[in-house]
VOVO-711575 format. One record per residue (C-alpha): x, y, z; residue in one letter. Coordinates in Angstrom, 3 decimals. Example, Ala and Ser with C-alpha at 12.3 -4.5 7.8 and 13.67 -1.06 7.14 Angstrom:
// residues 2
<site <12.300 -4.500 7.800> "a">
<site <13.670 -1.060 7.140> "s">
// end
This chain:
// residues 542
<site <0.258 0.418 0.282> "m">
<site <1.008 3.299 -0.844> "g">
<site <1.260 5.941 2.059> "n">
<site <-1.129 8.084 0.093> "a">
<site <-1.043 10.814 2.531> "r">
<site <-0.955 13.959 2.173> "r">
<site <-1.481 17.190 3.207> "v">
<site <0.271 18.545 6.389> "r">
<site <-0.028 21.932 7.674> "m">
<site <2.594 23.014 9.904> "a">
<site <2.151 24.302 13.073> "i">
<site <4.267 26.935 14.468> "v">
<site <4.539 29.265 18.115> "l">
<site <7.398 31.180 17.590> "g">
<site <9.962 30.535 20.200> "a">
<site <7.334 29.264 22.541> "l">
<site <7.724 25.386 23.523> "v">
<site <5.532 23.800 26.203> "f">
<site <4.211 20.499 27.315> "t">
<site <1.460 20.133 28.855> "p">
<site <0.196 17.269 31.317> "t">
<site <-1.851 14.781 29.299> "i">
<site <-4.449 13.368 31.492> "d">
<site <-4.714 9.246 30.460> "a">
<site <-8.745 9.795 30.180> "q">
<site <-7.363 11.733 26.863> "d">
<site <-6.280 9.341 25.528> "l">
<site <-8.241 6.831 23.381> "f">
<site <-7.677 3.662 21.237> "n">
<site <-10.843 3.151 18.822> "k">
<site <-11.503 0.806 15.851> "r">
<site <-13.450 0.864 13.231> "f">
<site <-14.430 -0.939 9.762> "a">
<site <-14.965 0.458 6.229> "y">
<site <-15.011 -1.056 3.025> "e">
<site <-12.695 1.458 1.644> "s">
<site <-9.362 3.141 1.496> "f">
<site <-8.716 6.254 3.150> "m">
<site <-5.095 9.044 2.542> "g">
<site <-4.910 10.985 5.475> "n">
<site <-5.898 12.546 8.735> "l">
<site <-6.485 15.877 8.821> "e">
<site <-6.728 18.186 11.799> "p">
<site <-9.634 20.539 11.992> "v">
<site <-11.070 23.218 14.502> "t">
<site <-14.855 24.240 15.066> "g">
<site <-14.773 21.739 17.012> "p">
<site <-11.373 20.762 17.611> "s">
<site <-11.130 16.855 16.094> "g">
<site <-10.432 15.526 12.943> "y">
<site <-11.427 14.744 9.541> "l">
<site <-10.702 11.836 6.851> "f">
<site <-12.083 10.781 3.627> "c">
<site <-12.572 7.761 1.674> "s">
<site <-13.078 6.098 -1.222> "t">
<site <-16.051 3.280 -1.000> "v">
<site <-17.959 0.881 -2.643> "r">
<site <-21.368 1.334 -2.498> "f">
<site <-23.162 -1.824 -2.584> "g">
<site <-21.155 -5.240 -3.801> "l">
<site <-19.818 -3.356 -7.060> "g">
<site <-16.681 -1.646 -7.854> "n">
<site <-15.206 1.335 -5.731> "i">
<site <-17.263 4.433 -7.168> "d">
<site <-17.246 7.233 -4.975> "g">
<site <-16.294 8.923 -1.856> "f">
<site <-16.996 9.728 1.663> "q">
<site <-15.751 11.869 4.532> "f">
<site <-16.552 11.726 8.311> "t">
<site <-15.880 14.203 11.161> "r">
<site <-14.882 13.345 14.671> "l">
<site <-14.213 15.371 17.706> "d">
<site <-11.298 15.328 19.821> "s">
<site <-12.303 12.065 21.755> "t">
<site <-12.375 10.285 18.677> "g">
<site <-16.846 10.159 18.358> "s">
<site <-18.400 10.568 15.413> "v">
<site <-19.924 13.846 14.504> "l">
<site <-21.266 12.802 11.060> "g">
<site <-20.495 11.692 7.627> "t">
<site <-21.689 12.413 4.031> "k">
<site <-21.504 10.672 1.005> "a">
<site <-21.027 11.239 -2.606> "f">
<site <-21.395 9.121 -5.625> "t">
<site <-19.630 10.015 -9.193> "t">
<site <-21.899 8.845 -11.769> "g">
<site <-20.908 6.946 -14.466> "p">
<site <-17.287 6.028 -12.595> "l">
<site <-16.945 2.418 -12.199> "t">
<site <-13.577 2.548 -10.449> "n">
<site <-12.378 5.041 -7.770> "v">
<site <-8.350 4.549 -7.622> "m">
<site <-8.046 2.988 -3.615> "q">
<site <-5.057 5.172 -2.836> "y">
<site <-5.897 8.865 -3.984> "g">
<site <-8.425 9.871 -1.279> "s">
<site <-6.855 12.986 0.673> "l">
<site <-8.448 15.495 2.710> "a">
<site <-8.002 18.854 3.192> "r">
<site <-9.054 21.658 5.590> "l">
<site <-8.824 25.290 4.234> "r">
<site <-8.010 28.636 5.418> "s">
<site <-11.666 29.585 4.890> "d">
<site <-13.338 26.963 6.867> "g">
<site <-14.177 24.489 3.688> "t">
<site <-13.100 21.032 3.004> "y">
<site <-11.587 20.355 -0.054> "s">
<site <-11.390 16.197 -1.133> "f">
<site <-9.227 14.302 -4.201> "l">
<site <-9.277 11.297 -5.626> "f">
<site <-8.107 9.293 -9.038> "g">
<site <-10.382 7.622 -10.743> "s">
<site <-11.131 6.339 -14.474> "r">
<site <-14.543 5.022 -16.225> "i">
<site <-15.163 1.404 -17.151> "g">
<site <-12.196 -1.009 -17.549> "s">
<site <-9.907 1.819 -19.575> "g">
<site <-6.340 2.605 -18.039> "y">
<site <-7.184 6.529 -18.334> "k">
<site <-6.891 7.917 -14.496> "w">
<site <-8.285 11.533 -13.877> "s">
<site <-8.201 13.361 -10.887> "i">
<site <-12.037 14.566 -9.684> "r">
<site <-11.471 17.607 -7.157> "l">
<site <-14.566 18.709 -4.739> "f">
<site <-15.216 21.447 -2.258> "n">
<site <-17.670 21.537 0.201> "s">
<site <-18.861 23.036 4.033> "s">
<site <-18.391 20.882 6.830> "p">
<site <-21.977 19.934 6.316> "q">
<site <-21.643 18.322 3.374> "g">
<site <-22.916 20.669 0.994> "a">
<site <-21.013 20.681 -2.392> "m">
<site <-19.373 24.395 -3.249> "n">
<site <-18.228 23.459 -6.658> "w">
<site <-16.487 20.174 -8.142> "n">
<site <-13.815 19.776 -11.066> "r">
<site <-12.594 17.031 -13.134> "k">
<site <-8.657 17.297 -14.234> "l">
<site <-6.903 15.165 -16.719> "e">
<site <-4.511 15.193 -19.309> "y">
<site <-5.775 15.889 -22.882> "v">
<site <-3.729 13.702 -24.676> "n">
<site <-5.523 10.250 -24.245> "p">
<site <-1.942 8.210 -24.113> "d">
<site <-1.092 10.203 -20.878> "y">
<site <-2.884 9.210 -16.793> "s">
<site <-2.614 10.738 -13.120> "i">
<site <-1.633 8.228 -11.211> "y">
<site <-0.869 7.493 -7.210> "f">
<site <0.312 4.415 -6.287> "i">
<site <3.638 4.157 -6.438> "g">
<site <3.806 8.055 -5.607> "a">
<site <4.735 7.590 -2.106> "m">
<site <3.466 11.090 -0.706> "e">
<site <1.589 12.890 -3.249> "q">
<site <0.705 16.602 -2.456> "a">
<site <-2.635 18.159 -2.373> "f">
<site <-1.964 21.454 -0.538> "e">
<site <-3.558 24.828 -0.085> "e">
<site <-0.517 27.371 -1.353> "t">
<site <-0.534 30.846 0.211> "p">
<site <-2.688 32.356 -2.692> "d">
<site <-5.591 30.732 -1.833> "g">
<site <-5.062 27.785 -4.954> "g">
<site <-4.090 23.807 -4.963> "y">
<site <-0.594 22.296 -5.622> "l">
<site <-1.354 18.431 -6.742> "i">
<site <1.523 16.143 -7.002> "t">
<site <1.468 12.465 -8.524> "g">
<site <2.278 10.497 -11.027> "l">
<site <2.124 10.636 -15.154> "r">
<site <1.728 7.513 -17.002> "k">
<site <2.715 6.877 -21.090> "k">
<site <1.338 5.178 -22.428> "p">
<site <-1.952 5.059 -20.586> "s">
<site <-3.538 1.603 -22.754> "s">
<site <0.039 -0.176 -21.057> "s">
<site <-0.020 -2.485 -17.781> "q">
<site <3.977 -2.046 -18.380> "t">
<site <4.182 2.061 -18.500> "d">
<site <6.256 4.560 -18.471> "t">
<site <6.356 7.161 -15.301> "v">
<site <6.954 10.134 -14.199> "s">
<site <6.356 12.742 -11.512> "p">
<site <4.147 15.566 -12.332> "m">
<site <2.896 18.775 -10.569> "i">
<site <-0.382 20.965 -11.515> "v">
<site <-1.143 24.553 -9.708> "k">
<site <-4.547 25.658 -9.472> "l">
<site <-6.611 28.323 -8.460> "d">
<site <-9.108 28.556 -5.562> "g">
<site <-12.016 26.902 -7.990> "v">
<site <-9.825 24.248 -9.347> "g">
<site <-8.973 25.798 -12.773> "n">
<site <-5.077 25.206 -14.084> "v">
<site <-2.963 27.780 -13.908> "l">
<site <0.313 25.257 -15.114> "w">
<site <1.643 21.789 -14.829> "n">
<site <4.580 20.429 -15.672> "k">
<site <6.236 16.445 -15.901> "s">
<site <9.296 15.081 -16.810> "y">
<site <10.448 13.205 -19.858> "d">
<site <13.371 10.893 -18.149> "l">
<site <13.869 8.621 -21.442> "g">
<site <13.830 4.909 -20.408> "q">
<site <13.965 5.728 -16.532> "m">
<site <10.974 5.694 -14.338> "c">
<site <10.915 8.629 -11.799> "g">
<site <8.340 7.937 -8.817> "w">
<site <8.411 7.932 -4.878> "h">
<site <7.693 11.378 -4.913> "i">
<site <7.893 13.807 -1.959> "v">
<site <7.077 17.706 -1.701> "s">
<site <6.851 20.830 0.435> "q">
<site <5.343 23.945 -0.235> "v">
<site <6.981 26.773 1.478> "g">
<site <5.370 29.799 2.863> "p">
<site <5.932 32.374 -0.031> "s">
<site <4.475 29.473 -2.584> "g">
<site <7.834 28.107 -3.601> "e">
<site <7.633 24.119 -3.716> "t">
<site <10.512 21.912 -3.201> "l">
<site <9.668 18.761 -5.498> "f">
<site <11.330 15.391 -5.162> "g">
<site <11.842 12.301 -6.848> "f">
<site <14.448 9.361 -7.643> "h">
<site <14.659 8.080 -11.179> "a">
<site <16.329 5.099 -12.382> "d">
<site <15.007 1.618 -14.202> "t">
<site <11.048 0.376 -13.643> "p">
<site <10.446 -0.665 -10.117> "c">
<site <13.750 0.215 -8.340> "m">
<site <13.120 1.292 -5.016> "t">
<site <16.609 1.995 -4.050> "i">
<site <18.632 4.109 -6.313> "s">
<site <22.111 6.590 -6.379> "d">
<site <19.536 9.168 -8.616> "n">
<site <17.647 10.992 -6.308> "c">
<site <16.840 14.689 -7.099> "l">
<site <15.054 17.443 -5.656> "l">
<site <13.834 20.417 -7.483> "t">
<site <12.740 23.705 -6.363> "r">
<site <9.919 25.511 -8.378> "i">
<site <8.274 29.023 -8.008> "d">
<site <4.847 30.347 -7.627> "p">
<site <4.182 30.481 -11.008> "n">
<site <6.032 27.350 -12.235> "g">
<site <9.605 28.117 -13.365> "n">
<site <12.378 26.363 -11.937> "t">
<site <14.616 27.854 -9.482> "l">
<site <16.818 24.643 -9.183> "w">
<site <17.481 21.267 -9.622> "s">
<site <20.208 18.921 -7.746> "k">
<site <20.990 15.420 -7.109> "r">
<site <22.078 14.401 -4.048> "v">
<site <25.155 12.867 -3.734> "n">
<site <25.893 10.474 -1.148> "g">
<site <22.535 9.116 -0.908> "l">
<site <21.844 5.200 -1.838> "h">
<site <18.180 5.249 -1.334> "g">
<site <14.740 7.043 -1.491> "m">
<site <12.989 9.642 -0.474> "f">
<site <9.960 9.068 1.898> "t">
<site <8.913 12.604 3.094> "g">
<site <9.643 16.534 3.469> "t">
<site <8.686 19.193 6.400> "a">
<site <10.174 22.883 6.769> "m">
<site <11.830 23.657 10.312> "r">
<site <13.432 27.221 10.413> "n">
<site <13.108 28.286 7.174> "g">
<site <14.978 25.542 5.757> "n">
<site <13.956 21.575 4.064> "y">
<site <14.374 18.960 5.947> "v">
<site <13.732 15.363 3.618> "v">
<site <13.448 12.000 5.196> "s">
<site <14.983 9.397 3.404> "a">
<site <15.368 5.708 3.582> "r">
<site <17.288 2.502 2.301> "d">
<site <17.416 -1.138 3.068> "s">
<site <17.821 -0.937 6.456> "s">
<site <18.571 2.634 7.670> "s">
<site <16.771 5.974 8.164> "l">
<site <17.402 9.214 7.120> "y">
<site <16.924 12.951 7.880> "l">
<site <18.663 15.567 5.435> "l">
<site <18.076 19.048 5.739> "e">
<site <19.387 21.434 3.309> "l">
<site <18.275 25.594 3.013> "d">
<site <16.516 26.935 0.094> "t">
<site <19.364 27.148 -1.839> "t">
<site <19.841 23.140 -2.114> "g">
<site <22.799 23.605 0.216> "t">
<site <23.212 20.780 2.994> "p">
<site <22.977 21.846 6.756> "v">
<site <23.373 18.403 8.592> "w">
<site <22.288 14.958 7.964> "g">
<site <21.505 11.688 10.322> "m">
<site <21.485 8.301 9.584> "r">
<site <19.637 5.130 11.489> "y">
<site <20.913 2.224 10.992> "a">
<site <17.650 -0.223 12.139> "l">
<site <17.722 -4.330 13.080> "s">
<site <15.221 -4.700 10.766> "f">
<site <14.753 -4.494 6.856> "s">
<site <12.388 -1.551 5.657> "l">
<site <9.684 -1.870 3.011> "s">
<site <8.888 0.726 0.725> "s">
<site <6.009 2.124 2.309> "w">
<site <4.451 3.539 5.339> "n">
<site <6.923 5.848 6.145> "m">
<site <7.320 10.023 6.151> "t">
<site <8.648 12.390 8.727> "v">
<site <6.382 14.416 11.159> "v">
<site <7.368 17.940 12.991> "p">
<site <7.156 18.064 16.299> "t">
<site <6.391 21.415 18.477> "m">
<site <9.710 20.737 20.135> "d">
<site <11.048 21.479 16.611> "r">
<site <11.613 17.604 16.989> "g">
<site <10.349 15.260 14.125> "f">
<site <8.751 11.627 14.153> "l">
<site <9.988 9.061 11.657> "l">
<site <7.892 6.053 10.734> "t">
<site <8.575 2.849 9.128> "a">
<site <6.913 -0.996 9.783> "s">
<site <8.502 -3.739 11.063> "m">
<site <8.393 -7.180 10.479> "p">
<site <8.075 -10.327 12.348> "d">
<site <10.889 -12.949 12.027> "s">
<site <9.075 -14.351 8.862> "t">
<site <8.896 -11.078 7.017> "g">
<site <5.485 -10.153 7.353> "y">
<site <2.759 -9.286 9.925> "f">
<site <4.449 -5.947 10.114> "p">
<site <4.090 -3.539 13.260> "d">
<site <3.888 0.213 12.840> "i">
<site <6.705 1.674 14.246> "y">
<site <8.131 5.043 14.908> "y">
<site <10.470 6.978 17.367> "f">
<site <11.539 10.883 18.113> "k">
<site <14.596 12.715 17.521> "v">
<site <15.114 16.481 19.114> "d">
<site <16.260 18.989 17.133> "s">
<site <19.884 17.950 16.907> "a">
<site <18.946 14.239 15.751> "g">
<site <19.442 12.550 18.460> "s">
<site <16.800 9.893 19.093> "v">
<site <14.998 10.277 22.298> "q">
<site <12.280 7.165 22.376> "w">
<site <11.311 4.861 20.326> "e">
<site <7.875 2.815 19.846> "r">
<site <6.049 0.011 18.252> "l">
<site <2.048 -0.905 17.479> "y">
<site <0.443 -3.962 16.149> "g">
<site <2.082 -6.870 17.524> "n">
<site <2.217 -8.726 14.599> "e">
<site <-0.717 -7.928 13.303> "n">
<site <-0.590 -6.582 9.581> "s">
<site <-0.620 -2.980 10.703> "g">
<site <-0.338 -0.260 8.219> "a">
<site <0.201 3.606 9.159> "l">
<site <-1.867 5.589 7.123> "i">
<site <-1.114 9.128 9.179> "d">
<site <0.421 10.301 12.297> "l">
<site <-0.541 13.914 13.281> "e">
<site <1.754 15.955 15.615> "a">
<site <-1.233 17.835 17.579> "n">
<site <-0.781 21.580 19.093> "n">
<site <-1.017 20.427 22.623> "d">
<site <2.598 18.077 22.117> "s">
<site <-0.049 14.857 21.645> "t">
<site <-0.448 12.338 18.705> "f">
<site <-2.936 11.443 16.887> "t">
<site <-2.158 7.933 14.684> "m">
<site <-4.642 6.431 11.792> "l">
<site <-3.634 3.000 10.920> "s">
<site <-5.228 0.188 9.336> "m">
<site <-4.903 -3.325 8.408> "r">
<site <-7.054 -5.702 6.237> "q">
<site <-9.870 -7.829 6.934> "e">
<site <-11.666 -10.465 4.649> "g">
<site <-12.011 -9.616 0.957> "p">
<site <-9.984 -6.976 -0.676> "f">
<site <-11.470 -3.583 0.098> "h">
<site <-13.052 -4.449 3.434> "w">
<site <-10.472 -2.833 6.377> "h">
<site <-10.225 -2.480 9.993> "m">
<site <-8.898 0.998 10.966> "f">
<site <-7.528 2.202 14.438> "y">
<site <-7.428 5.638 15.258> "l">
<site <-5.188 6.064 18.013> "s">
<site <-4.723 9.135 20.719> "k">
<site <-0.988 8.833 22.310> "l">
<site <0.413 11.391 24.722> "d">
<site <3.543 13.428 24.448> "s">
<site <5.915 10.324 24.862> "l">
<site <4.558 8.093 21.919> "g">
<site <3.044 5.995 24.426> "l">
<site <-1.186 5.273 25.341> "n">
<site <-2.402 1.698 26.644> "g">
<site <-1.617 -0.567 23.249> "c">
<site <1.789 0.773 22.420> "i">
<site <4.939 -0.504 23.829> "t">
<site <8.426 0.664 24.072> "p">
<site <11.281 -1.128 21.861> "v">
<site <14.917 -0.581 21.247> "d">
<site <15.366 -1.271 16.876> "a">
<site <18.028 1.561 16.575> "i">
<site <21.568 0.177 16.374> "l">
<site <22.679 3.379 15.702> "s">
<site <22.688 6.729 14.897> "a">
<site <25.585 9.064 13.148> "m">
<site <25.754 11.746 11.447> "p">
<site <25.288 11.794 7.770> "f">
<site <27.541 13.525 5.032> "s">
<site <26.001 14.125 1.372> "f">
<site <26.408 16.775 -0.642> "s">
<site <24.240 18.143 -4.044> "t">
<site <25.272 18.468 -7.801> "i">
<site <23.242 20.631 -9.692> "d">
<site <21.455 18.690 -12.838> "v">
<site <19.126 20.414 -15.343> "v">
<site <15.899 18.570 -15.851> "l">
<site <13.964 17.350 -19.520> "n">
<site <10.802 19.360 -18.022> "e">
<site <7.418 19.136 -20.460> "i">
<site <4.078 20.751 -19.537> "s">
<site <1.688 18.212 -21.499> "p">
<site <-2.204 20.231 -22.065> "a">
<site <-4.064 19.886 -18.778> "f">
<site <-8.121 20.178 -18.331> "i">
<site <-10.065 20.999 -15.554> "s">
<site <-13.873 20.248 -16.467> "q">
<site <-17.044 20.041 -14.537> "s">
<site <-17.487 16.620 -12.980> "a">
<site <-20.632 14.637 -12.091> "y">
<site <-21.425 14.093 -8.624> "v">
<site <-24.634 13.320 -7.143> "n">
<site <-25.449 13.023 -3.117> "d">
<site <-25.293 9.125 -1.336> "s">
<site <-26.128 7.443 1.307> "t">
<site <-23.695 7.556 4.141> "a">
<site <-23.191 5.524 6.764> "y">
<site <-21.620 6.472 10.219> "d">
<site <-18.353 3.730 11.377> "p">
<site <-18.924 2.500 14.572> "t">
<site <-15.872 3.379 17.025> "m">
<site <-15.293 0.558 19.526> "i">
<site <-12.805 1.250 22.241> "e">
<site <-9.975 -1.829 21.264> "s">
<site <-6.210 -1.971 20.510> "c">
<site <-4.513 -3.476 17.398> "s">
<site <-3.991 -6.817 19.112> "w">
<site <-1.691 -5.083 21.462> "p">
<site <1.622 -5.782 22.467> "v">
<site <2.342 -7.595 25.950> "n">
<site <-0.693 -6.580 27.477> "i">
<site <-4.002 -7.990 26.950> "s">
<site <-7.040 -6.327 25.083> "e">
<site <-9.671 -4.211 26.468> "p">
<site <-13.407 -5.498 26.327> "e">
<site <-15.918 -3.406 26.705> "q">
<site <-19.049 -6.276 27.291> "g">
<site <-20.896 -7.807 24.119> "v">
<site <-20.249 -5.686 20.819> "e">
<site <-21.075 -6.407 17.166> "l">
<site <-19.445 -4.291 14.346> "l">
<site <-22.402 -4.677 11.495> "v">
<site <-21.406 -3.358 8.012> "y">
<site <-22.318 -2.102 5.593> "p">
<site <-25.433 -0.877 7.178> "n">
<site <-27.726 0.405 5.086> "p">
<site <-26.953 -2.189 2.529> "t">
<site <-27.987 -3.598 -0.523> "s">
<site <-27.588 -7.078 -0.230> "g">
<site <-24.394 -8.497 2.294> "k">
<site <-23.983 -7.731 5.651> "i">
<site <-20.883 -8.842 7.723> "w">
<site <-20.770 -8.784 11.462> "i">
<site <-17.837 -8.832 13.724> "k">
<site <-18.625 -9.951 17.179> "a">
<site <-16.016 -9.716 19.455> "n">
<site <-14.534 -12.233 22.406> "r">
<site <-17.847 -12.221 24.396> "e">
<site <-20.294 -12.229 21.588> "m">
<site <-18.330 -15.204 19.353> "q">
<site <-20.268 -18.713 19.684> "g">
<site <-23.378 -16.902 19.975> "g">
<site <-26.540 -16.531 18.169> "t">
<site <-28.146 -13.458 16.429> "l">
<site <-31.325 -13.314 14.651> "t">
<site <-33.028 -10.576 12.503> "i">
<site <-36.845 -9.684 12.460> "h">
<site <-39.532 -7.449 10.370> "d">
<site <-40.495 -4.589 12.606> "l">
<site <-44.266 -7.153 13.465> "v">
<site <-41.662 -9.200 14.993> "g">
<site <-41.589 -12.178 12.615> "r">
<site <-37.997 -13.628 12.428> "r">
<site <-36.887 -13.622 8.885> "m">
<site <-33.336 -14.903 9.447> "l">
<site <-31.160 -17.137 12.126> "s">
<site <-27.377 -17.808 12.404> "t">
<site <-24.211 -18.784 14.530> "t">
<site <-21.802 -15.980 15.057> "l">
<site <-18.083 -17.165 13.958> "l">
<site <-15.249 -16.512 16.011> "s">
<site <-13.436 -14.530 12.968> "s">
<site <-16.498 -12.969 10.687> "r">
<site <-19.950 -13.501 9.826> "t">
<site <-21.538 -12.969 6.407> "t">
<site <-25.290 -12.784 6.068> "i">
<site <-27.087 -12.531 2.763> "d">
<site <-30.105 -10.238 3.036> "l">
<site <-30.990 -10.000 -0.852> "q">
<site <-34.012 -11.927 -0.556> "g">
<site <-35.607 -9.636 1.733> "l">
<site <-37.616 -6.875 1.149> "p">
<site <-36.088 -3.133 1.495> "n">
<site <-36.771 -2.024 4.589> "g">
<site <-35.779 -1.450 8.181> "v">
<site <-35.248 -4.721 10.327> "y">
<site <-34.085 -5.310 14.318> "v">
<site <-31.135 -7.622 14.708> "y">
<site <-30.740 -9.622 18.216> "h">
<site <-27.611 -11.430 19.067> "a">
<site <-27.111 -13.299 22.300> "f">
<site <-24.046 -14.712 24.000> "a">
<site <-23.694 -17.859 25.506> "s">
<site <-23.336 -15.984 29.120> "t">
<site <-26.607 -14.615 28.091> "g">
<site <-25.820 -10.833 27.442> "q">
<site <-27.528 -9.708 24.463> "h">
<site <-26.948 -7.020 22.052> "v">
<site <-29.628 -5.346 19.326> "s">
<site <-29.595 -2.967 16.648> "g">
<site <-31.359 -2.189 13.452> "r">
<site <-30.489 -2.997 10.040> "i">
<site <-31.790 -1.174 6.886> "i">
<site <-32.096 -2.961 3.509> "r">
<site <-32.428 -0.595 0.646> "e">
// end
């Protein structure tokens, strides 16, 4: 899975740094299910909380729409809004991103295609916090052989620029009708209502350019990074950085000499750029000034091998950083989410682990303005599009009841690197923006359950009898996830006059029930555990 993040608003408090005391009851671990893919976790205000957007499969067909959910600061659901996208039959799983704009509106971006073709475009929506659509746009290349793609992008951007517009980065594929495409980075600048101002891509010949990172500065300049090498090469000696002014003009382009790896993320600190990177078993921090001159670097050698995804750099309130990765088990599978904190000089302060060999994948990790952190992660459950998500609030030391300390850094040493001027072959293919078809759809709120993701060295807290029923409303099948107390119990479904329509035993993992034989309407379910405890609720068939 790509680390399709990202969009982050840096929080700056001048020289004031503080670490307030956080009560244990302010921390949480919430589990919820979606048949979807998410791209980022966006802190919002009014009231304070979080926003996430996801592609979603309505009914039993392809992924064909998106929805967003608002949470308060405790991780409780405030509301969900969903949209369908008309004739589209496939929405790119890893291309869903949300953005809180400075005017208080929400913007959402995802990749999509029509039918079974190979040409992908971008859909951009802007709505009120209540879900009223303000405007929507479809963005794509005029050339039918060019597609916009996100899988493999690493850290594609969807950012508000200082002039109120948007900056979007991704990958340009050519030809779009082939499964073995030539891939190169692309960047497009839009105004505040989605009209194209300029776009840029790169002709890399037979090389593949991917694993992109980017950072918009306070004056609108953009740092854009990627590596160019043979197709599917993840570790490269040709890691490139280019700086672009607000009008799309290149200020400089440089190759990072001494790094054999790939970029994983970007941040800004004290007016300089900080770029994170990786090789097969080490993470890096590289600081450069705005001319591309190196300031300092650090290498963190790890006791485990690194995958290509789930890595980034997160600036913290004390001017330090969090770095993230996936830690595999002894078999190389079932990874945990690994992250560690460094201070402003790059010295390691602590390391943490979450997941207990449970195939966990980091989606996003945000630094809050009270020095705490909020993490969104996932693991696959059952069918390909079915995922279990985990929302966790961590204290200033990266801990809560589901997190364990770990010691995985073998060494932390200064890293010397230089930059060499290069000239990139830039192109500006014709790019258009037009209104997109969009329609409201039935939305469902996720059911948030207090739970860890198979915590390490502690027992999972149980909250009595629990059932997770999804999707609800449904057009056919539902999936029921039961906690330990309910497993082995029975579930019955009745109509509103009390007639029993279906009955089944709740399995230890997940129970599937097909409601296609029932008329549309509202039904009541009753689930009984062997202890005599029970839980009831409604199911809507539509």
